[in-house]
C-alpha positions in Angstrom: 160.1 117.9 141.7 161.1 115.9 138.7 160.8 112.6 140.5 157.4 113.5 142.0 156.0 114.6 138.6 157.2 111.5 136.8 156.1 109.2 139.6 152.5 110.7 139.4 152.5 110.3 135.6 153.7 106.7 135.9 151.2 105.7 138.5 148.3 107.4 136.6 149.2 106.0 133.2 151.1 102.7 133.4 147.9 100.5 133.2 146.4 102.4 130.3 149.7 102.3 128.4 150.1 98.6 129.1 146.6 97.8 127.7 147.3 99.9 124.6 150.6 98.2 124.0 149.1 94.8 124.7 146.4 95.5 122.1 149.2 96.4 119.6 151.5 93.4 120.2 149.2 90.7 121.5 151.7 89.2 124.1 151.4 90.2 127.8 155.0 89.5 128.7 156.4 91.4 125.7 154.0 94.3 126.3 155.1 94.5 129.9 158.8 94.6 128.8 158.1 97.2 126.2 156.2 99.5 128.5 158.9 99.2 131.2 161.5 100.2 128.6 159.3 103.0 127.3 158.8 104.4 130.8 162.5 104.2 131.5 163.2 106.2 128.4 160.4 108.7 129.4 162.2 109.1 132.8 165.5 109.9 131.1 163.9 112.4 128.8 161.2 113.6 131.2 162.1 117.3 130.5 160.9 116.7 126.9 158.1 114.2 127.5 156.3 116.3 130.1 155.9 119.1 127.5 154.7 116.7 124.8 151.1 117.3 123.8 150.2 113.6 124.5 152.8 112.1 126.9 150.9 108.7 127.1 151.0 108.5 123.4 154.8 109.2 123.5 155.2 106.3 125.9 153.1 103.9 123.7 154.8 105.0 120.5 158.2 104.5 122.2 157.1 101.0 123.2 156.1 100.2 119.6 159.3 101.6 118.2 161.3 99.5 120.8 159.5 96.4 119.6 160.7 97.1 116.1 164.3 97.8 117.3 164.3 94.5 119.2 162.9 92.6 116.3 165.6 94.1 113.9 168.3 93.2 116.4 167.0 89.6 116.7 166.6 89.3 113.0 170.3 89.9 112.5 171.2 87.4 115.2 169.0 84.5 114.3 168.3 83.3 110.8 164.8 82.0 110.4 162.5 81.4 107.4 159.4 83.0 108.9 159.0 85.6 111.6 155.5 85.5 113.0 153.7 88.8 113.3 152.2 87.8 116.7 152.6 84.8 118.9 150.1 82.0 118.4 147.7 81.4 121.3 145.6 78.4 121.8 141.9 79.0 121.3 140.9 78.5 125.0 144.1 79.8 126.6 143.1 82.8 128.7 146.5 83.3 130.2 147.0 85.9 133.0 144.4 88.6 133.6 145.2 91.5 131.2 142.2 93.7 131.7 141.1 92.9 128.2 138.5 90.5 126.9 140.5 87.4 125.7 138.2 87.0 122.7 138.8 90.7 121.8 142.6 90.2 122.2 142.5 87.2 120.0 140.5 89.2 117.4 143.1 92.0 117.5 145.8 89.5 116.9 144.2 88.7 113.6 144.5 92.3 112.3 147.6 93.8 110.6 150.2 95.3 113.0 149.6 99.0 111.9 145.8 98.6 112.3 146.4 97.2 115.8 148.6 100.2 116.6 145.9 102.7 115.4 143.3 100.9 117.6 145.6 101.1 120.6 145.9 104.9 120.2 142.3 105.5 119.2 140.5 103.2 121.6 142.8 102.6 124.6 144.4 106.1 124.7 141.2 107.9 123.5 143.1 110.0 120.9 141.3 111.5 117.9 142.4 110.9 114.3 144.4 114.1 114.2 146.2 113.5 117.5 147.0 109.9 116.5 148.5 111.0 113.2 150.1 114.3 113.9 150.6 114.2 117.7 153.8 112.2 117.0 151.9 109.1 118.0 152.1 107.2 114.8 153.2 109.8 112.3 151.9 110.1 108.8 149.0 111.8 107.3 145.6 112.2 109.1 144.0 110.4 106.1 146.2 107.4 106.5 145.2 107.0 110.2 141.6 107.7 109.4 141.6 105.0 106.8 143.1 102.4 109.1 140.9 103.5 112.1 137.7 103.7 110.0 137.8 100.0 109.3 138.8 98.8 112.7 135.3 97.8 114.0 134.7 95.8 110.8 138.2 94.3 111.1 137.7 93.2 114.7 134.2 91.8 113.8 135.7 89.8 110.9 138.6 88.5 113.0 136.2 87.5 115.8 134.0 85.5 113.3 137.1 83.7 112.1 138.0 82.7 115.7 
């Protein structure tokens, strides 16, 4: 039963979670690795995840947390002067099909990381402000997420004008 439940959850949600993580990190290969790792962790903790109020948000939050853990590990291993927030992509480079408008993805890359994460939860997972803040998606106060989410249309428009 456990395998069947998880298998159905995975099939129904992997693409949505991948798009949400891709919007947050801006790199297709990294997003795929993070989502694979997050679903692996979801499988090992399925007894907890299946009772979570927003299991898709659990997977995406786990992917974002994994990204931070990997960054911290690499930071200790390699000394560099500047660690870029997101990888640079050439203006006309469309790369592999991600299901996202490449111009929108480029605009998202111009936003701060936390704001990209709020957009991933609010737009791609269709969570409201309260679920994003208190549903263990991002953590923090509802007002913090509302403030970050409130400005996202303007932030994306400003980033698109700059591209």
